N, C-alpha and C positions, 0 to 999 in steps of 0.2 A: 364352532371353537370352544374350548372348556372356557369355563366361569374365570379361573385364574388365570388364562391367556389375555382374555378380554381386558379384564384390571389391569395388567400388566402393562396392555398397549394404551390403555386411556394415563396411567399413571406416568409413564412416558412422553405422553402426548401434552400432560399438565406439565412437566417439568421443563423450565426453560432452559434454552439451549445454554453450553456453558462459553462464556464470553473467550473471544479469539485474540490473540495479541500478535503484534508484528511491531518493528523497528523502521523508521521513516526518518525522509528529512521532510518537511512541512513549511510548504511556503509562505512566505509573509503575504500581508493583505494585497499588495500591488500585483504581485507575481501569481497569485492565486486569481484575481481578477483576469489577468491577461490570459492565464490556463481557462478560466471560465469560459472566455469569448471566444479561443480556439477551440472549447467544446462546441459551443454553439454552433461555428461554422461546420464542423466538423456533422453535427447531428443535420444540418441542413442538406447535406450532400449525402449523406449513409444513413440516416432514420437512427434508430436506438434510442437509449435513454442515458441522458447527459448525466453527467457525475454532477452533484451539488459541490457548490463553491467550498462549504466547510468540510468536505471529504478530498478533496484534491491532495495528493500527497506523491513520493516517488519511495517504493519500498524497497529499504536494504536487507530486511530477513523477516519471511512470516512464520511464526512459530506454533501458530493452531492454538487450539484449546488449551488453555492453563490453567490448573486450579487455582483458586483465590491465596492460598498461603505463598505456593512458589511465583504468582505474580508479584503479591507484594514485597519477596525479597527480591525479586527480578529489577522491581521499580527504586527500591533502596539501593540495588549496586549499580541501577546504571545511573546514576547521580555521579557515580567516582568513575565514569569511565570516558576518555577523552576521545573527541571526533577530531581528526585531522581536518583543519581547515580548507576550504579548497572552493572551484566555482567550476562550471560547464554551461555549454551552451545547449538548451533546448533548441532544435530547430528544422525538426523533421516530424512526419507523422509515420506509423508505422500500425499494423494490426497482427493480432492475435487470431487466427481465423477460428479455431476450434471452439471459442469462447466470444467470438462476434463482438471482439474489444478493438477499438481505436484508440490509440495512446500517441504520445507526444514525447520525445525523448532527443537524447543526442547522437548525433552521425557515428562519434567514438567516445568509448569509456575513456574520461579522463583519469589519469593514473591514480590521483588523490583520491579520487571518489572511487575506484577498486581497491584502493589500501585501506580506507574507510570501510569498505564492505566485507574486504577479508579480515581485518583485524576484528571487527563486529562479529564475524565468525568463528574466526578463531580464539575467543573468547566465551561465546555459545556453547560449542561444540563440548569442551569438558564439562559443562553444565546439563548434558544430557540431550542438547536438541540437535537435531541430523539437518547437515548443511545440504541442500537441493544438489542433486548431478549436474544439471544444467548451470550453464556460463550463467553470470551475472548481465541481465538486459535491462538498464535503469530504463523508466518508464513512467508516466505518469498515464493512470488510465482517464481518457475524457470521455466516453461512450463504453456501454455494454450493448450486448444485445444487438449489436447493429446487423440488419437483413443483408444491406449491401456492404462489401469491403473493397472493393475496388473503385472506391468513389470517393475516397479521401482528397479535399482539396490540396491545391497547390502547397508546397511547403511554407508553415507561417514566416514571419520575417523572425530571424533569431533572437533569442531572449538569455540573457546572461542571469544562473541560478547561483546565487555565492549562499555557502554553509559554513557553520562553523560547529554545528551541534545535531545531533538528532534525536529524535523523540521514541520513547513507548508508547505504544498505542494499542486500547483496548477497543475492540468491535464486538458490538453488540447487537444482535437481531431485533427491532422492533417493528411489528406489523411489517413483516416481509421488508424494512429498510434496514441498513446498516447504519447504527449512531456510532460515532468514533469518540473516543475520548482521551487524551494524552494523560497517560500515567505520572509521567518522567520524563527529563531531560538529562542528554549527556553534559559533563562539565564542557565549557567552551573556551 
């Protein structure tokens, strides 16, 4: 390998990864504790890595890596956005096999939650963010890297999630673990 290539590789390795941003519904303490209990039950049945209590959320829009200037502008604008209040029932487990993920979510997507998701993307698309092609599937990731996915426990007792706003979150990797920081909250 030429010397210049070697130094480029080392420089790239020394450069910290750009933080990634996403919009999410963030549970209150009681709901987060319930979801952490569900994660522990699912982990006992399926293995894998349970999500930490402080990372449990329902993603509305994943934006990916965003530079600091654009992130600051987005955070300022988020505080002026209104979320349609609503509620939904988390009442089932599901899996994403390819990623080894076990999640909790609603059986049906409530209309108010779908409208919140759609309104958020209708605001983000003109700002240059690309809406994903797949349908919105609201869920809270409970486990990652689960080796067994045909093992989810029986459906949990339904729990209501009431929301009035969403948050803009920064995800920064630190020692192989994602750390989340809320940058802004929508108007409520």
